[in-house]
TIRO-2110 file (N, C-alpha, C; in Angstrom, 1 decimal):
// TIRO-2110
0.8, -1.2, 0.0, N, 1, A
0.0, 0.0, 0.0, CA, 1, A
0.9, 1.2, 0.0, C, 1, A
0.6, 2.2, -0.8, N, 2, A
1.4, 3.4, -1.0, CA, 2, A
0.7, 4.5, -0.2, C, 2, A
1.5, 5.2, 0.6, N, 3, A
1.0, 6.4, 1.3, CA, 3, A
1.1, 7.6, 0.5, C, 3, A
0.0, 8.4, 0.5, N, 4, A
0.0, 9.6, -0.2, CA, 4, A
-0.4, 10.8, 0.7, C, 4, A
0.3, 11.8, 0.6, N, 5, A
0.0, 13.0, 1.4, CA, 5, A
-1.0, 13.9, 0.6, C, 5, A
-1.8, 14.6, 1.4, N, 6, A
-2.7, 15.5, 0.7, CA, 6, A
-2.0, 16.8, 0.3, C, 6, A
-0.8, 17.0, 0.9, N, 7, A
0.0, 18.2, 0.5, CA, 7, A
1.2, 17.8, -0.4, C, 7, A
1.5, 18.6, -1.3, N, 8, A
2.7, 18.3, -2.2, CA, 8, A
4.0, 18.2, -1.4, C, 8, A
4.9, 17.4, -1.9, N, 9, A
6.2, 17.2, -1.3, CA, 9, A
6.9, 18.6, -1.0, C, 9, A
6.9, 19.5, -1.9, N, 10, A
7.6, 20.8, -1.6, CA, 10, A
7.0, 21.5, -0.4, C, 10, A
5.8, 21.3, 0.0, N, 11, A
5.2, 21.9, 1.1, CA, 11, A
5.5, 21.2, 2.4, C, 11, A
5.9, 19.9, 2.4, N, 12, A
6.2, 19.1, 3.6, CA, 12, A
7.6, 18.7, 3.7, C, 12, A
8.4, 19.0, 2.7, N, 13, A
9.8, 18.6, 2.7, CA, 13, A
10.6, 19.1, 3.9, C, 13, A
10.5, 20.4, 4.2, N, 14, A
11.2, 21.0, 5.3, CA, 14, A
10.8, 20.4, 6.7, C, 14, A
9.5, 20.1, 6.8, N, 15, A
9.1, 19.5, 8.1, CA, 15, A
9.6, 18.1, 8.2, C, 15, A
9.6, 17.3, 7.2, N, 16, A
10.1, 15.9, 7.3, CA, 16, A
11.6, 15.9, 7.5, C, 16, A
12.3, 16.7, 6.9, N, 17, A
13.8, 16.8, 7.1, CA, 17, A
14.1, 17.2, 8.5, C, 17, A
13.4, 18.2, 9.0, N, 18, A
13.7, 18.7, 10.4, CA, 18, A
13.3, 17.6, 11.4, C, 18, A
12.1, 16.9, 11.2, N, 19, A
11.7, 15.9, 12.1, CA, 19, A
12.7, 14.7, 12.1, C, 19, A
13.2, 14.3, 10.9, N, 20, A
14.2, 13.3, 10.9, CA, 20, A
15.5, 13.7, 11.5, C, 20, A
16.0, 14.9, 11.3, N, 21, A
17.2, 15.4, 11.9, CA, 21, A
17.1, 15.4, 13.5, C, 21, A
15.9, 15.9, 14.0, N, 22, A
15.7, 16.0, 15.4, CA, 22, A
15.7, 14.6, 16.0, C, 22, A
15.0, 13.7, 15.3, N, 23, A
15.0, 12.3, 15.8, CA, 23, A
16.4, 11.7, 15.9, C, 23, A
17.2, 11.9, 14.9, N, 24, A
18.6, 11.4, 14.9, CA, 24, A
19.4, 12.1, 16.0, C, 24, A
19.2, 13.4, 16.2, N, 25, A
20.0, 14.0, 17.3, CA, 25, A
19.5, 13.5, 18.7, C, 25, A
18.2, 13.2, 18.9, N, 26, A
17.8, 12.6, 20.1, CA, 26, A
18.4, 11.2, 20.4, C, 26, A
18.6, 10.4, 19.3, N, 27, A
19.2, 9.1, 19.5, CA, 27, A
20.7, 9.3, 19.8, C, 27, A
21.4, 10.2, 19.2, N, 28, A
22.8, 10.5, 19.5, CA, 28, A
23.0, 11.0, 20.9, C, 28, A
22.1, 11.9, 21.4, N, 29, A
22.2, 12.4, 22.8, CA, 29, A
22.0, 11.2, 23.8, C, 29, A
21.0, 10.4, 23.5, N, 30, A
20.7, 9.3, 24.4, CA, 30, A
21.9, 8.3, 24.5, C, 30, A
22.7, 8.2, 23.4, N, 31, A
23.8, 7.2, 23.4, CA, 31, A
25.1, 7.8, 23.8, C, 31, A
25.1, 9.1, 24.0, N, 32, A
26.4, 9.8, 24.3, CA, 32, A
26.9, 9.3, 25.6, C, 32, A
28.2, 9.0, 25.6, N, 33, A
28.8, 8.6, 26.9, CA, 33, A
30.0, 9.5, 27.1, C, 33, A
30.4, 9.8, 28.3, N, 34, A
31.5, 10.6, 28.7, CA, 34, A
32.5, 9.7, 29.4, C, 34, A
33.8, 10.1, 29.3, N, 35, A
34.8, 9.4, 30.0, CA, 35, A
35.7, 10.4, 30.6, C, 35, A
36.4, 10.0, 31.7, N, 36, A
37.3, 10.9, 32.4, CA, 36, A
38.6, 11.1, 31.5, C, 36, A
39.3, 12.1, 31.8, N, 37, A
40.6, 12.3, 31.1, CA, 37, A
41.5, 11.2, 31.6, C, 37, A
42.4, 10.6, 30.7, N, 38, A
43.4, 9.7, 31.1, CA, 38, A
44.4, 10.3, 32.0, C, 38, A
45.0, 9.6, 32.8, N, 39, A
46.0, 10.2, 33.8, CA, 39, A
47.2, 10.8, 33.1, C, 39, A
47.6, 10.3, 31.9, N, 40, A
48.7, 10.8, 31.2, CA, 40, A
48.4, 11.9, 30.3, C, 40, A
47.1, 12.4, 30.2, N, 41, A
46.7, 13.4, 29.3, CA, 41, A
47.3, 14.7, 29.8, C, 41, A
47.9, 15.5, 28.9, N, 42, A
48.5, 16.8, 29.2, CA, 42, A
47.7, 17.9, 28.6, C, 42, A
47.0, 18.7, 29.4, N, 43, A
46.2, 19.8, 28.9, CA, 43, A
47.1, 20.9, 28.2, C, 43, A
46.5, 21.6, 27.3, N, 44, A
47.2, 22.8, 26.7, CA, 44, A
47.4, 23.9, 27.8, C, 44, A
48.5, 24.5, 27.8, N, 45, A
48.7, 25.6, 28.8, CA, 45, A
49.3, 26.8, 28.1, C, 45, A
49.1, 27.9, 28.8, N, 46, A
49.7, 29.2, 28.4, CA, 46, A
51.2, 29.0, 28.7, C, 46, A
52.0, 29.4, 27.7, N, 47, A
53.4, 29.1, 27.8, CA, 47, A
54.1, 30.0, 28.9, C, 47, A
53.6, 31.1, 29.2, N, 48, A
54.2, 32.0, 30.2, CA, 48, A
54.0, 31.6, 31.6, C, 48, A
53.0, 30.7, 31.8, N, 49, A
52.7, 30.2, 33.2, CA, 49, A
52.6, 28.7, 33.3, C, 49, A
53.4, 28.0, 32.5, N, 50, A
53.4, 26.6, 32.5, CA, 50, A
53.5, 25.9, 33.9, C, 50, A
54.4, 26.2, 34.7, N, 51, A
54.5, 25.5, 36.0, CA, 51, A
53.2, 25.8, 36.9, C, 51, A
52.7, 27.0, 36.9, N, 52, A
51.5, 27.3, 37.7, CA, 52, A
50.3, 26.5, 37.2, C, 52, A
50.2, 26.5, 35.8, N, 53, A
49.1, 25.8, 35.2, CA, 53, A
49.2, 24.3, 35.5, C, 53, A
50.3, 23.7, 35.4, N, 54, A
50.5, 22.3, 35.7, CA, 54, A
50.1, 22.0, 37.1, C, 54, A
50.5, 22.9, 38.0, N, 55, A
50.2, 22.7, 39.5, CA, 55, A
48.7, 22.8, 39.7, C, 55, A
48.0, 23.7, 39.0, N, 56, A
46.6, 23.9, 39.2, CA, 56, A
45.9, 22.6, 38.6, C, 56, A
46.3, 22.1, 37.5, N, 57, A
45.7, 20.9, 36.9, CA, 57, A
45.9, 19.7, 37.9, C, 57, A
47.1, 19.6, 38.5, N, 58, A
47.4, 18.6, 39.5, CA, 58, A
46.4, 18.7, 40.7, C, 58, A
46.2, 19.9, 41.1, N, 59, A
45.2, 20.1, 42.2, CA, 59, A
43.8, 19.7, 41.8, C, 59, A
43.4, 20.1, 40.7, N, 60, A
42.1, 19.7, 40.2, CA, 60, A
41.9, 18.2, 40.1, C, 60, A
43.0, 17.5, 39.6, N, 61, A
42.9, 16.1, 39.5, CA, 61, A
42.9, 15.4, 40.9, C, 61, A
43.3, 16.1, 41.9, N, 62, A
43.3, 15.5, 43.3, CA, 62, A
41.9, 15.6, 44.0, C, 62, A
41.0, 16.3, 43.4, N, 63, A
39.7, 16.5, 44.0, CA, 63, A
38.8, 15.2, 43.8, C, 63, A
37.8, 15.1, 44.6, N, 64, A
36.8, 14.0, 44.4, CA, 64, A
36.2, 14.0, 43.0, C, 64, A
35.9, 12.9, 42.5, N, 65, A
35.5, 12.7, 41.1, CA, 65, A
34.4, 13.7, 40.7, C, 65, A
33.3, 13.9, 41.5, N, 66, A
32.2, 14.8, 41.1, CA, 66, A
32.7, 16.2, 40.8, C, 66, A
33.6, 16.7, 41.6, N, 67, A
34.1, 18.0, 41.4, CA, 67, A
35.2, 18.1, 40.4, C, 67, A
36.1, 17.1, 40.4, N, 68, A
37.2, 17.0, 39.4, CA, 68, A
36.7, 17.0, 38.0, C, 68, A
35.8, 16.2, 37.7, N, 69, A
35.3, 16.1, 36.3, CA, 69, A
34.7, 17.4, 35.8, C, 69, A
33.9, 18.0, 36.7, N, 70, A
33.3, 19.3, 36.3, CA, 70, A
34.3, 20.4, 36.1, C, 70, A
35.3, 20.5, 37.1, N, 71, A
36.3, 21.5, 37.0, CA, 71, A
37.2, 21.3, 35.8, C, 71, A
37.5, 20.1, 35.4, N, 72, A
38.3, 19.8, 34.2, CA, 72, A
37.5, 20.3, 33.0, C, 72, A
36.3, 20.1, 32.9, N, 73, A
35.5, 20.6, 31.8, CA, 73, A
35.4, 22.1, 31.8, C, 73, A
35.3, 22.7, 32.9, N, 74, A
35.1, 24.1, 33.0, CA, 74, A
36.4, 24.8, 32.8, C, 74, A
37.5, 24.4, 33.5, N, 75, A
38.7, 25.2, 33.5, CA, 75, A
39.7, 24.7, 32.4, C, 75, A
39.7, 23.5, 32.1, N, 76, A
40.7, 23.0, 31.1, CA, 76, A
40.1, 23.0, 29.7, C, 76, A
38.9, 22.5, 29.6, N, 77, A
38.2, 22.5, 28.2, CA, 77, A
37.5, 23.8, 28.0, C, 77, A
37.3, 24.6, 29.0, N, 78, A
36.6, 25.9, 28.9, CA, 78, A
35.2, 25.8, 28.4, C, 78, A
34.5, 24.8, 28.9, N, 79, A
33.1, 24.6, 28.4, CA, 79, A
32.2, 25.4, 29.3, C, 79, A
31.0, 25.8, 28.8, N, 80, A
30.0, 26.5, 29.6, CA, 80, A
29.3, 25.6, 30.6, C, 80, A
28.6, 26.1, 31.6, N, 81, A
27.9, 25.3, 32.5, CA, 81, A
26.8, 24.5, 31.8, C, 81, A
26.2, 25.1, 30.8, N, 82, A
25.1, 24.5, 30.0, CA, 82, A
25.7, 23.3, 29.2, C, 82, A
26.9, 23.5, 28.6, N, 83, A
27.5, 22.4, 27.9, CA, 83, A
27.9, 21.2, 28.8, C, 83, A
28.4, 21.6, 30.0, N, 84, A
28.8, 20.5, 31.0, CA, 84, A
27.5, 19.8, 31.4, C, 84, A
26.5, 20.5, 31.7, N, 85, A
25.2, 19.9, 32.2, CA, 85, A
24.7, 18.9, 31.1, C, 85, A
24.7, 19.3, 29.9, N, 86, A
24.3, 18.4, 28.8, CA, 86, A
25.2, 17.2, 28.7, C, 86, A
26.5, 17.4, 28.7, N, 87, A
27.4, 16.3, 28.6, CA, 87, A
27.3, 15.3, 29.7, C, 87, A
27.2, 15.8, 30.9, N, 88, A
27.1, 14.9, 32.1, CA, 88, A
25.7, 14.5, 32.4, C, 88, A
24.7, 15.0, 31.7, N, 89, A
23.3, 14.7, 32.0, CA, 89, A
22.9, 15.0, 33.4, C, 89, A
23.2, 16.2, 33.9, N, 90, A
22.9, 16.7, 35.2, CA, 90, A
22.3, 18.1, 35.0, C, 90, A
21.7, 18.6, 36.1, N, 91, A
21.1, 20.0, 36.0, CA, 91, A
22.2, 21.0, 36.0, C, 91, A
21.9, 22.1, 35.3, N, 92, A
22.8, 23.2, 35.2, CA, 92, A
23.1, 23.8, 36.6, C, 92, A
22.1, 23.8, 37.4, N, 93, A
22.3, 24.3, 38.8, CA, 93, A
23.3, 23.4, 39.6, C, 93, A
23.2, 22.1, 39.3, N, 94, A
24.1, 21.2, 40.0, CA, 94, A
25.6, 21.5, 39.5, C, 94, A
25.7, 21.8, 38.3, N, 95, A
27.1, 22.1, 37.7, CA, 95, A
27.6, 23.4, 38.4, C, 95, A
26.7, 24.4, 38.6, N, 96, A
27.2, 25.6, 39.2, CA, 96, A
27.6, 25.4, 40.6, C, 96, A
26.8, 24.6, 41.4, N, 97, A
27.1, 24.4, 42.8, CA, 97, A
28.4, 23.6, 42.9, C, 97, A
28.6, 22.6, 42.1, N, 98, A
29.8, 21.8, 42.1, CA, 98, A
31.1, 22.6, 41.7, C, 98, A
30.9, 23.6, 40.8, N, 99, A
32.0, 24.5, 40.5, CA, 99, A
32.4, 25.3, 41.7, C, 99, A
31.4, 25.9, 42.3, N, 100, A
31.6, 26.7, 43.5, CA, 100, A
32.3, 25.9, 44.6, C, 100, A
31.8, 24.7, 44.9, N, 101, A
32.4, 23.9, 45.9, CA, 101, A
33.8, 23.4, 45.6, C, 101, A
34.0, 23.0, 44.3, N, 102, A
35.3, 22.6, 43.8, CA, 102, A
36.3, 23.7, 44.0, C, 102, A
35.9, 24.9, 43.6, N, 103, A
36.8, 26.1, 43.7, CA, 103, A
37.1, 26.4, 45.1, C, 103, A
36.1, 26.2, 46.0, N, 104, A
36.3, 26.4, 47.4, CA, 104, A
37.4, 25.4, 48.0, C, 104, A
37.2, 24.1, 47.5, N, 105, A
38.2, 23.1, 47.9, CA, 105, A
39.6, 23.4, 47.5, C, 105, A
39.7, 23.9, 46.2, N, 106, A
41.0, 24.3, 45.7, CA, 106, A
41.6, 25.5, 46.5, C, 106, A
40.8, 26.5, 46.8, N, 107, A
41.2, 27.6, 47.6, CA, 107, A
41.7, 27.2, 49.0, C, 107, A
41.0, 26.2, 49.6, N, 108, A
41.4, 25.7, 50.9, CA, 108, A
42.8, 25.1, 50.8, C, 108, A
43.0, 24.2, 49.8, N, 109, A
44.2, 23.5, 49.6, CA, 109, A
45.4, 24.5, 49.4, C, 109, A
45.1, 25.5, 48.6, N, 110, A
46.1, 26.6, 48.3, CA, 110, A
46.5, 27.3, 49.6, C, 110, A
45.5, 27.7, 50.4, N, 111, A
45.7, 28.4, 51.6, CA, 111, A
46.5, 27.6, 52.6, C, 111, A
46.3, 26.2, 52.6, N, 112, A
47.0, 25.3, 53.5, CA, 112, A
48.5, 25.3, 53.1, C, 112, A
48.8, 25.5, 51.8, N, 113, A
50.1, 25.5, 51.3, CA, 113, A
50.8, 26.9, 51.4, C, 113, A
50.1, 27.8, 51.9, N, 114, A
50.7, 29.2, 52.1, CA, 114, A
50.3, 30.2, 51.1, C, 114, A
49.5, 29.8, 50.1, N, 115, A
49.1, 30.8, 49.1, CA, 115, A
48.0, 31.7, 49.8, C, 115, A
47.9, 32.9, 49.4, N, 116, A
46.9, 33.8, 50.0, CA, 116, A
45.9, 34.2, 48.9, C, 116, A
44.7, 34.0, 49.1, N, 117, A
43.6, 34.4, 48.2, CA, 117, A
43.1, 35.8, 48.6, C, 117, A
43.4, 36.8, 47.8, N, 118, A
43.1, 38.2, 48.2, CA, 118, A
42.1, 38.7, 47.1, C, 118, A
40.9, 38.6, 47.3, N, 119, A
39.9, 39.2, 46.4, CA, 119, A
39.7, 40.7, 46.6, C, 119, A
39.6, 41.4, 45.6, N, 120, A
39.4, 42.8, 45.7, CA, 120, A
38.0, 43.2, 45.9, C, 120, A
END
């Protein structure tokens, strides 16, 4: 049995293409998986502050997994909170809270080592 539309193809083509594209994107989003950075992965760094950058990355890697992963995405990959939330399939507000708590943990560790955080 052949299906026939009451509308000509040129009038429905855009809708059909958009619906197919959106369905394919939904499938890809559902199957997306994330993995943590490998331990030997070296992030790109600004050449003028390489030692400080490496130290900060080491501190981030020492955090608990929930905070480490989000701060890697935020600080190293420079993703937005929305991108991180979509990638990890969590709420954007959860991302924001974990960033704040993770930064607080980093600040505490730096202060214990003698660094002073002086906000203006």
